[in-house]
py3Dmol code that shows the C-alpha trace and the ligand (Angstrom):
import py3Dmol

protein = """\
ATOM      1  CA  MET A   1       2.514 -92.905 -58.442  1.00  0.00           C
ATOM      2  CA  LYS A   2       4.063 -94.488 -61.494  1.00  0.00           C
ATOM      3  CA  THR A   3       6.418 -97.274 -60.707  1.00  0.00           C
ATOM      4  CA  TRP A   4       9.250 -99.159 -62.444  1.00  0.00           C
ATOM      5  CA  ILE A   5       9.732-101.629 -59.601  1.00  0.00           C
ATOM      6  CA  PRO A   6       9.062-105.183 -60.986  1.00  0.00           C
ATOM      7  CA  ASP A   7       6.020-106.681 -59.249  1.00  0.00           C
ATOM      8  CA  HIS A   8       8.035-109.578 -57.919  1.00  0.00           C
ATOM      9  CA  ARG A   9      10.411-107.098 -56.169  1.00  0.00           C
ATOM     10  CA  ASN A  10       7.638-105.144 -54.486  1.00  0.00           C
ATOM     11  CA  PHE A  11       7.543-106.085 -50.795  1.00  0.00           C
ATOM     12  CA  ALA A  12       4.088-104.586 -50.294  1.00  0.00           C
ATOM     13  CA  TYR A  13       2.621-106.935 -52.889  1.00  0.00           C
ATOM     14  CA  LEU A  14       3.443-109.947 -50.588  1.00  0.00           C
ATOM     15  CA  SER A  15       1.077-111.509 -48.078  1.00  0.00           C
ATOM     16  CA  TRP A  16       2.217-111.859 -44.554  1.00  0.00           C
ATOM     17  CA  LYS A  17       2.490-115.565 -45.087  1.00  0.00           C
ATOM     18  CA  GLN A  18       4.850-115.028 -47.996  1.00  0.00           C
ATOM     19  CA  VAL A  19       6.895-112.609 -45.809  1.00  0.00           C
ATOM     20  CA  GLU A  20       7.023-115.213 -43.073  1.00  0.00           C
ATOM     21  CA  ALA A  21       8.444-117.679 -45.504  1.00  0.00           C
ATOM     22  CA  LEU A  22      11.381-115.387 -46.620  1.00  0.00           C
ATOM     23  CA  PRO A  23      14.880-116.231 -45.449  1.00  0.00           C
ATOM     24  CA  ARG A  24      14.916-113.341 -43.005  1.00  0.00           C
ATOM     25  CA  ALA A  25      18.596-113.256 -42.109  1.00  0.00           C
ATOM     26  CA  GLN A  26      19.537-113.030 -45.802  1.00  0.00           C
ATOM     27  CA  THR A  27      16.741-110.921 -47.256  1.00  0.00           C
ATOM     28  CA  LEU A  28      17.728-107.398 -48.299  1.00  0.00           C
ATOM     29  CA  LEU A  29      15.019-104.739 -47.820  1.00  0.00           C
ATOM     30  CA  ILE A  30      15.427-101.419 -49.601  1.00  0.00           C
ATOM     31  CA  LEU A  31      13.658 -98.406 -48.118  1.00  0.00           C
ATOM     32  CA  PRO A  32      13.612 -95.539 -50.676  1.00  0.00           C
ATOM     33  CA  THR A  33      13.636 -92.001 -49.388  1.00  0.00           C
ATOM     34  CA  ALA A  34      12.899 -89.045 -51.560  1.00  0.00           C
ATOM     35  CA  ALA A  35      10.792 -85.834 -51.639  1.00  0.00           C
ATOM     36  CA  ILE A  36       7.745 -83.992 -52.949  1.00  0.00           C
ATOM     37  CA  GLU A  37       9.006 -80.507 -53.638  1.00  0.00           C
ATOM     38  CA  GLN A  38       9.312 -77.794 -56.184  1.00  0.00           C
ATOM     39  CA  HIS A  39      11.552 -78.464 -59.159  1.00  0.00           C
ATOM     40  CA  GLY A  40      11.413 -75.144 -61.007  1.00  0.00           C
ATOM     41  CA  HIS A  41       8.856 -74.287 -63.708  1.00  0.00           C
ATOM     42  CA  HIS A  42       9.601 -77.354 -65.832  1.00  0.00           C
ATOM     43  CA  LEU A  43       9.675 -80.477 -63.677  1.00  0.00           C
ATOM     44  CA  PRO A  44       7.009 -82.050 -61.391  1.00  0.00           C
ATOM     45  CA  LEU A  45       6.966 -82.021 -57.612  1.00  0.00           C
ATOM     46  CA  ALA A  46       7.560 -85.820 -57.575  1.00  0.00           C
ATOM     47  CA  THR A  47      10.906 -85.536 -59.508  1.00  0.00           C
ATOM     48  CA  ASP A  48      13.094 -87.037 -56.753  1.00  0.00           C
ATOM     49  CA  THR A  49      10.575 -89.790 -55.944  1.00  0.00           C
ATOM     50  CA  LEU A  50      10.167 -90.692 -59.733  1.00  0.00           C
ATOM     51  CA  ILE A  51      13.975 -90.722 -60.177  1.00  0.00           C
ATOM     52  CA  ASN A  52      14.403 -93.018 -57.116  1.00  0.00           C
ATOM     53  CA  ASN A  53      11.826 -95.441 -58.480  1.00  0.00           C
ATOM     54  CA  LEU A  54      13.141 -95.274 -62.062  1.00  0.00           C
ATOM     55  CA  LEU A  55      16.749 -96.006 -61.144  1.00  0.00           C
ATOM     56  CA  LEU A  56      15.925 -98.681 -58.467  1.00  0.00           C
ATOM     57  CA  GLY A  57      13.425-100.402 -60.752  1.00  0.00           C
ATOM     58  CA  HIS A  58      16.050-100.709 -63.553  1.00  0.00           C
ATOM     59  CA  ALA A  59      18.659-101.835 -61.033  1.00  0.00           C
ATOM     60  CA  LEU A  60      16.383-104.583 -59.636  1.00  0.00           C
ATOM     61  CA  GLU A  61      15.668-105.879 -63.126  1.00  0.00           C
ATOM     62  CA  ARG A  62      19.424-106.665 -63.385  1.00  0.00           C
ATOM     63  CA  ILE A  63      19.462-108.819 -60.320  1.00  0.00           C
ATOM     64  CA  ALA A  64      18.913-112.577 -60.427  1.00  0.00           C
ATOM     65  CA  PRO A  65      15.250-113.278 -59.654  1.00  0.00           C
ATOM     66  CA  GLU A  66      15.931-115.964 -57.025  1.00  0.00           C
ATOM     67  CA  LEU A  67      17.730-113.526 -54.737  1.00  0.00           C
ATOM     68  CA  PRO A  68      15.510-112.283 -51.860  1.00  0.00           C
ATOM     69  CA  ILE A  69      15.824-108.533 -52.509  1.00  0.00           C
ATOM     70  CA  TYR A  70      12.749-106.299 -52.139  1.00  0.00           C
ATOM     71  CA  ALA A  71      11.859-102.678 -52.481  1.00  0.00           C
ATOM     72  CA  LEU A  72       9.606-101.278 -49.619  1.00  0.00           C
ATOM     73  CA  PRO A  73       7.143 -98.587 -50.564  1.00  0.00           C
ATOM     74  CA  PRO A  74       8.977 -95.212 -50.588  1.00  0.00           C
ATOM     75  CA  ILE A  75       8.987 -92.474 -48.040  1.00  0.00           C
ATOM     76  CA  CYS A  76       7.917 -89.797 -50.579  1.00  0.00           C
ATOM     77  CA  TYR A  77       7.959 -86.940 -48.111  1.00  0.00           C
ATOM     78  CA  GLY A  78      11.391 -85.659 -47.090  1.00  0.00           C
ATOM     79  CA  LYS A  79      13.088 -82.795 -45.348  1.00  0.00           C
ATOM     80  CA  SER A  80      12.565 -80.133 -48.029  1.00  0.00           C
ATOM     81  CA  ASN A  81      12.529 -76.949 -45.980  1.00  0.00           C
ATOM     82  CA  GLU A  82      15.164 -75.467 -48.380  1.00  0.00           C
ATOM     83  CA  HIS A  83      12.316 -75.277 -50.860  1.00  0.00           C
ATOM     84  CA  LEU A  84       9.611 -73.829 -48.641  1.00  0.00           C
ATOM     85  CA  GLY A  85       8.031 -70.678 -50.110  1.00  0.00           C
ATOM     86  CA  PHE A  86       7.362 -72.456 -53.466  1.00  0.00           C
ATOM     87  CA  PRO A  87       3.788 -73.764 -53.582  1.00  0.00           C
ATOM     88  CA  GLY A  88       3.576 -77.515 -53.745  1.00  0.00           C
ATOM     89  CA  THR A  89       6.556 -78.304 -51.574  1.00  0.00           C
ATOM     90  CA  LEU A  90       5.439 -80.768 -48.848  1.00  0.00           C
ATOM     91  CA  SER A  91       8.193 -81.095 -46.210  1.00  0.00           C
ATOM     92  CA  VAL A  92       8.552 -82.987 -42.981  1.00  0.00           C
ATOM     93  CA  SER A  93      10.804 -81.892 -40.109  1.00  0.00           C
ATOM     94  CA  ALA A  94      14.092 -83.619 -39.351  1.00  0.00           C
ATOM     95  CA  GLN A  95      12.530 -84.996 -36.164  1.00  0.00           C
ATOM     96  CA  THR A  96       9.561 -86.486 -38.096  1.00  0.00           C
ATOM     97  CA  PHE A  97      11.724 -88.030 -40.741  1.00  0.00           C
ATOM     98  CA  LEU A  98      14.003 -89.605 -38.140  1.00  0.00           C
ATOM     99  CA  ALA A  99      10.917 -90.844 -36.186  1.00  0.00           C
ATOM    100  CA  VAL A 100       9.336 -92.474 -39.286  1.00  0.00           C
ATOM    101  CA  VAL A 101      12.457 -94.253 -40.325  1.00  0.00           C
ATOM    102  CA  ARG A 102      13.075 -95.335 -36.712  1.00  0.00           C
ATOM    103  CA  ASP A 103       9.559 -96.732 -36.408  1.00  0.00           C
ATOM    104  CA  LEU A 104       9.831 -98.624 -39.697  1.00  0.00           C
ATOM    105  CA  GLY A 105      13.186 -99.980 -38.519  1.00  0.00           C
ATOM    106  CA  ALA A 106      11.467-101.248 -35.370  1.00  0.00           C
ATOM    107  CA  SER A 107       8.829-103.024 -37.476  1.00  0.00           C
ATOM    108  CA  ILE A 108      11.495-104.564 -39.733  1.00  0.00           C
ATOM    109  CA  ALA A 109      13.509-105.794 -36.734  1.00  0.00           C
ATOM    110  CA  SER A 110      10.446-107.166 -34.957  1.00  0.00           C
ATOM    111  CA  ALA A 111       9.789-109.349 -38.064  1.00  0.00           C
ATOM    112  CA  ARG A 112      13.361-110.596 -37.672  1.00  0.00           C
ATOM    113  CA  PHE A 113      14.739-109.115 -40.821  1.00  0.00           C
ATOM    114  CA  VAL A 114      18.394-107.994 -40.568  1.00  0.00           C
ATOM    115  CA  LYS A 115      19.553-106.192 -43.753  1.00  0.00           C
ATOM    116  CA  VAL A 116      18.115-102.786 -44.687  1.00  0.00           C
ATOM    117  CA  VAL A 117      19.271-100.317 -47.335  1.00  0.00           C
ATOM    118  CA  LEU A 118      18.248 -96.614 -47.130  1.00  0.00           C
ATOM    119  CA  TYR A 119      18.252 -95.533 -50.794  1.00  0.00           C
ATOM    120  CA  ASN A 120      17.955 -91.776 -50.918  1.00  0.00           C
ATOM    121  CA  THR A 121      17.587 -89.446 -53.953  1.00  0.00           C
ATOM    122  CA  HIS A 122      16.924 -86.092 -52.191  1.00  0.00           C
ATOM    123  CA  GLY A 123      19.864 -84.034 -51.079  1.00  0.00           C
ATOM    124  CA  GLY A 124      17.976 -82.604 -48.103  1.00  0.00           C
ATOM    125  CA  ASN A 125      17.630 -86.046 -46.599  1.00  0.00           C
ATOM    126  CA  THR A 126      21.230 -87.074 -46.894  1.00  0.00           C
ATOM    127  CA  SER A 127      22.543 -86.164 -43.493  1.00  0.00           C
ATOM    128  CA  LEU A 128      19.423 -87.623 -41.843  1.00  0.00           C
ATOM    129  CA  VAL A 129      19.813 -90.892 -43.733  1.00  0.00           C
ATOM    130  CA  ASP A 130      23.380 -91.176 -42.381  1.00  0.00           C
ATOM    131  CA  VAL A 131      21.993 -90.642 -38.867  1.00  0.00           C
ATOM    132  CA  CYS A 132      19.265 -93.206 -39.400  1.00  0.00           C
ATOM    133  CA  ALA A 133      21.557 -95.898 -40.667  1.00  0.00           C
ATOM    134  CA  ARG A 134      23.801 -95.608 -37.597  1.00  0.00           C
ATOM    135  CA  ASP A 135      20.926 -95.382 -35.160  1.00  0.00           C
ATOM    136  CA  LEU A 136      19.009 -98.427 -36.658  1.00  0.00           C
ATOM    137  CA  ARG A 137      22.279-100.445 -36.348  1.00  0.00           C
ATOM    138  CA  ALA A 138      22.844 -99.300 -32.776  1.00  0.00           C
ATOM    139  CA  GLU A 139      19.176 -99.549 -31.509  1.00  0.00           C
ATOM    140  CA  PHE A 140      17.918-102.679 -33.209  1.00  0.00           C
ATOM    141  CA  GLY A 141      21.107-104.432 -34.403  1.00  0.00           C
ATOM    142  CA  LEU A 142      19.968-104.071 -38.036  1.00  0.00           C
ATOM    143  CA  ARG A 143      22.676-104.440 -40.668  1.00  0.00           C
ATOM    144  CA  THR A 144      22.055-101.119 -42.360  1.00  0.00           C
ATOM    145  CA  PHE A 145      23.437 -99.582 -45.554  1.00  0.00           C
ATOM    146  CA  THR A 146      23.149 -96.267 -47.293  1.00  0.00           C
ATOM    147  CA  LEU A 147      22.970 -95.720 -51.010  1.00  0.00           C
ATOM    148  CA  PHE A 148      22.614 -92.393 -52.779  1.00  0.00           C
ATOM    149  CA  GLY A 149      21.435 -91.172 -56.111  1.00  0.00           C
ATOM    150  CA  ALA A 150      23.070 -92.776 -59.125  1.00  0.00           C
ATOM    151  CA  ALA A 151      25.639 -94.605 -56.918  1.00  0.00           C
ATOM    152  CA  GLY A 152      28.506 -92.650 -58.482  1.00  0.00           C
ATOM    153  CA  ALA A 153      27.577 -93.093 -62.155  1.00  0.00           C
ATOM    154  CA  PRO A 154      29.808 -90.760 -64.249  1.00  0.00           C
ATOM    155  CA  PHE A 155      27.127 -88.822 -66.214  1.00  0.00           C
ATOM    156  CA  SER A 156      29.773 -88.602 -68.924  1.00  0.00           C
ATOM    157  CA  ASP A 157      28.553 -85.649 -70.980  1.00  0.00           C
ATOM    158  CA  VAL A 158      27.849 -83.200 -68.166  1.00  0.00           C
ATOM    159  CA  SER A 159      30.027 -80.011 -67.889  1.00  0.00           C
ATOM    160  CA  PRO A 160      32.121 -79.604 -64.699  1.00  0.00           C
ATOM    161  CA  GLN A 161      29.920 -76.673 -63.705  1.00  0.00           C
ATOM    162  CA  GLU A 162      26.732 -78.582 -63.997  1.00  0.00           C
ATOM    163  CA  ARG A 163      28.200 -81.709 -62.433  1.00  0.00           C
ATOM    164  CA  THR A 164      29.343 -79.734 -59.401  1.00  0.00           C
ATOM    165  CA  TYR A 165      26.474 -77.200 -58.985  1.00  0.00           C
ATOM    166  CA  GLY A 166      23.624 -78.685 -60.982  1.00  0.00           C
ATOM    167  CA  PHE A 167      21.952 -79.465 -57.566  1.00  0.00           C
ATOM    168  CA  HIS A 168      18.281 -79.317 -58.527  1.00  0.00           C
ATOM    169  CA  ALA A 169      16.217 -79.575 -61.653  1.00  0.00           C
ATOM    170  CA  GLY A 170      19.292 -79.222 -63.908  1.00  0.00           C
ATOM    171  CA  GLU A 171      20.585 -81.216 -66.829  1.00  0.00           C
ATOM    172  CA  ILE A 172      20.798 -84.594 -65.015  1.00  0.00           C
ATOM    173  CA  GLU A 173      17.397 -84.639 -63.385  1.00  0.00           C
ATOM    174  CA  THR A 174      15.754 -83.201 -66.461  1.00  0.00           C
ATOM    175  CA  SER A 175      17.350 -85.786 -68.807  1.00  0.00           C
ATOM    176  CA  LEU A 176      16.269 -88.571 -66.455  1.00  0.00           C
ATOM    177  CA  LEU A 177      12.719 -87.499 -66.551  1.00  0.00           C
ATOM    178  CA  LEU A 178      12.763 -86.812 -70.288  1.00  0.00           C
ATOM    179  CA  HIS A 179      13.592 -90.523 -70.582  1.00  0.00           C
ATOM    180  CA  GLY A 180      11.211 -91.792 -67.844  1.00  0.00           C
ATOM    181  CA  VAL A 181       8.181 -89.503 -67.884  1.00  0.00           C
ATOM    182  CA  PRO A 182       8.526 -87.108 -70.880  1.00  0.00           C
ATOM    183  CA  GLU A 183       4.927 -86.124 -70.612  1.00  0.00           C
ATOM    184  CA  LEU A 184       5.650 -84.430 -67.277  1.00  0.00           C
ATOM    185  CA  VAL A 185       8.542 -82.217 -68.542  1.00  0.00           C
ATOM    186  CA  HIS A 186       7.714 -78.718 -69.755  1.00  0.00           C
ATOM    187  CA  ILE A 187      10.557 -78.257 -72.219  1.00  0.00           C
ATOM    188  CA  ASP A 188       9.567 -74.704 -73.112  1.00  0.00           C
ATOM    189  CA  GLU A 189       9.866 -73.515 -69.521  1.00  0.00           C
ATOM    190  CA  PHE A 190      13.525 -74.087 -68.739  1.00  0.00           C
ATOM    191  CA  THR A 191      15.229 -71.584 -66.386  1.00  0.00           C
ATOM    192  CA  SER A 192      18.689 -71.530 -64.943  1.00  0.00           C
ATOM    193  CA  ASN A 193      20.400 -70.277 -61.693  1.00  0.00           C
ATOM    194  CA  TYR A 194      23.738 -71.235 -60.179  1.00  0.00           C
ATOM    195  CA  ILE A 195      24.482 -71.203 -56.443  1.00  0.00           C
ATOM    196  CA  ALA A 196      28.271 -70.963 -57.148  1.00  0.00           C
ATOM    197  CA  ARG A 197      30.774 -71.309 -60.007  1.00  0.00           C
ATOM    198  CA  THR A 198      33.576 -73.939 -60.098  1.00  0.00           C
ATOM    199  CA  THR A 199      35.890 -71.046 -61.163  1.00  0.00           C
ATOM    200  CA  ASP A 200      35.072 -68.990 -57.986  1.00  0.00           C
ATOM    201  CA  ALA A 201      38.002 -68.696 -55.558  1.00  0.00           C
ATOM    202  CA  ASP A 202      35.555 -68.277 -52.630  1.00  0.00           C
ATOM    203  CA  LEU A 203      36.558 -70.110 -49.472  1.00  0.00           C
ATOM    204  CA  LEU A 204      32.993 -70.779 -48.455  1.00  0.00           C
ATOM    205  CA  LYS A 205      31.049 -73.333 -50.501  1.00  0.00           C
ATOM    206  CA  PRO A 206      27.313 -74.263 -50.527  1.00  0.00           C
ATOM    207  CA  GLU A 207      28.104 -77.851 -49.273  1.00  0.00           C
ATOM    208  CA  GLY A 208      30.578 -80.678 -49.346  1.00  0.00           C
ATOM    209  CA  SER A 209      33.499 -78.506 -48.353  1.00  0.00           C
ATOM    210  CA  CYS A 210      35.246 -78.046 -45.025  1.00  0.00           C
ATOM    211  CA  ALA A 211      33.748 -74.476 -44.726  1.00  0.00           C
ATOM    212  CA  ASN A 212      30.130 -74.082 -45.955  1.00  0.00           C
ATOM    213  CA  PHE A 213      27.242 -71.603 -45.940  1.00  0.00           C
ATOM    214  CA  ALA A 214      23.645 -72.851 -45.314  1.00  0.00           C
ATOM    215  CA  TRP A 215      21.303 -71.970 -48.124  1.00  0.00           C
ATOM    216  CA  LEU A 216      17.633 -71.685 -48.964  1.00  0.00           C
ATOM    217  CA  THR A 217      16.561 -71.943 -52.685  1.00  0.00           C
ATOM    218  CA  ARG A 218      14.616 -68.660 -52.523  1.00  0.00           C
ATOM    219  CA  ASP A 219      17.824 -66.814 -51.485  1.00  0.00           C
ATOM    220  CA  ILE A 220      19.467 -67.799 -54.777  1.00  0.00           C
ATOM    221  CA  ALA A 221      17.056 -69.151 -57.375  1.00  0.00           C
ATOM    222  CA  PRO A 222      13.854 -67.204 -58.090  1.00  0.00           C
ATOM    223  CA  SER A 223      12.585 -69.984 -60.488  1.00  0.00           C
ATOM    224  CA  GLY A 224      13.508 -72.796 -58.114  1.00  0.00           C
ATOM    225  CA  VAL A 225      16.126 -74.301 -60.397  1.00  0.00           C
ATOM    226  CA  LEU A 226      19.736 -74.713 -59.139  1.00  0.00           C
ATOM    227  CA  GLY A 227      21.538 -75.739 -62.191  1.00  0.00           C
ATOM    228  CA  ASP A 228      20.902 -75.479 -66.008  1.00  0.00           C
ATOM    229  CA  PRO A 229      18.435 -77.920 -67.815  1.00  0.00           C
ATOM    230  CA  VAL A 230      19.522 -76.656 -71.311  1.00  0.00           C
ATOM    231  CA  GLY A 231      21.189 -79.578 -73.014  1.00  0.00           C
ATOM    232  CA  SER A 232      18.963 -82.160 -71.465  1.00  0.00           C
ATOM    233  CA  THR A 233      17.840 -84.976 -73.755  1.00  0.00           C
ATOM    234  CA  ALA A 234      15.907 -88.182 -73.438  1.00  0.00           C
ATOM    235  CA  GLU A 235      18.926 -90.004 -75.061  1.00  0.00           C
ATOM    236  CA  LYS A 236      21.213 -88.846 -72.303  1.00  0.00           C
ATOM    237  CA  GLY A 237      18.595 -89.831 -69.710  1.00  0.00           C
ATOM    238  CA  GLU A 238      18.318 -93.310 -71.114  1.00  0.00           C
ATOM    239  CA  ARG A 239      22.081 -93.797 -71.084  1.00  0.00           C
ATOM    240  CA  TRP A 240      22.437 -92.384 -67.568  1.00  0.00           C
ATOM    241  CA  VAL A 241      19.637 -94.576 -66.182  1.00  0.00           C
ATOM    242  CA  GLY A 242      21.476 -97.590 -67.591  1.00  0.00           C
ATOM    243  CA  GLU A 243      24.830 -96.489 -66.075  1.00  0.00           C
ATOM    244  CA  ALA A 244      23.160 -95.760 -62.751  1.00  0.00           C
ATOM    245  CA  ALA A 245      21.178 -99.008 -62.705  1.00  0.00           C
ATOM    246  CA  GLU A 246      24.360-101.073 -63.241  1.00  0.00           C
ATOM    247  CA  ARG A 247      26.085 -99.355 -60.326  1.00  0.00           C
ATOM    248  CA  ILE A 248      23.046 -99.569 -58.053  1.00  0.00           C
ATOM    249  CA  ALA A 249      22.633-103.274 -58.840  1.00  0.00           C
ATOM    250  CA  ASN A 250      26.287-103.875 -58.102  1.00  0.00           C
ATOM    251  CA  ALA A 251      26.031-102.037 -54.798  1.00  0.00           C
ATOM    252  CA  LEU A 252      22.869-103.957 -53.789  1.00  0.00           C
ATOM    253  CA  LEU A 253      24.549-107.244 -54.550  1.00  0.00           C
ATOM    254  CA  ALA A 254      27.593-106.149 -52.438  1.00  0.00           C
ATOM    255  CA  MET A 255      25.204-105.336 -49.556  1.00  0.00           C
ATOM    256  CA  TYR A 256      23.343-108.673 -49.952  1.00  0.00           C
ATOM    257  CA  GLN A 257      26.719-110.487 -49.685  1.00  0.00           C
ATOM    258  CA  PHE A 258      28.242-108.263 -47.057  1.00  0.00           C
ATOM    259  CA  GLU A 259      29.800-109.852 -43.944  1.00  0.00           C
ATOM    260  CA  PRO A 260      31.520-107.526 -41.541  1.00  0.00           C
ATOM    261  CA  ARG A 261      35.187-108.128 -40.779  1.00  0.00           C
ATOM    262  CA  HIS A 262      36.238-108.486 -37.175  1.00  0.00           C
ATOM    263  CA  GLY A 263      39.711-107.689 -36.029  1.00  0.00           C
ATOM    264  CA  ALA A 264      42.395-107.657 -38.734  1.00  0.00           C
TER     265      ALA A 264
END
"""
ligand_1 = """\
1
ZN
Zn 15.454 -83.203 -57.374
"""
view = py3Dmol.view(width=600, height=400)
view.addModel(protein, "pdb")
view.setStyle({"model": 0}, {"cartoon": {"style": "trace"}})
view.addModel(ligand_1, "xyz")
view.setStyle({"model": 1}, {"stick": {}})
view.zoomTo()
view.show()
């Protein structure tokens, strides 16, 4: 898989003697979680994994080289059963995902590292990542953090409709890939479907509301796209990668420096 992680930030490029020499109480380890799943007619299966690596790699380039902050190899397979029925989707169950992260947490704790970031770029993993972060804290005493997607970057030119319901293979993901891996984007095969409209008065929402309906992509989107890639450009992608990298780098530095407050 293509990578933007600088070699000196790649944990798996270290020898065990180099790992042993790290300041283990301070070192921040980042475990990326993503997916291999259909992304419509126009984007590759690895989209979420590539975006994770692209954004994280650019964020790590902004961090002072002397700080002990490392990216672990990603968990490329995620909980993607919303996209089953589309050939190429490779999904693991919630139980498997939780077990893999738990076992990696056990390995990290046994090496006496303390600080771990779960950096997730696949929506189907989000609730599991929250569970993992709490459980790794409770079971192993790890100081765990979660970080998602573009870390709140504004994506300034995106319409409210696309910002709210461009869940999958829409303008944002397509622009990021047009910047990072343009050779993998089929720009003559764009399709569009929306799961809901921001103008709808419906009480039930697809997610993120107090009353939601569970959805499968095939119920809503014959092409596999949930959003609209029309309007995607490499220029937007480049700008958004920069905005996201800045926010991700700031979040990682805050995690590196984090000390919990006790009492008032
Ligand atoms: Zn995606």
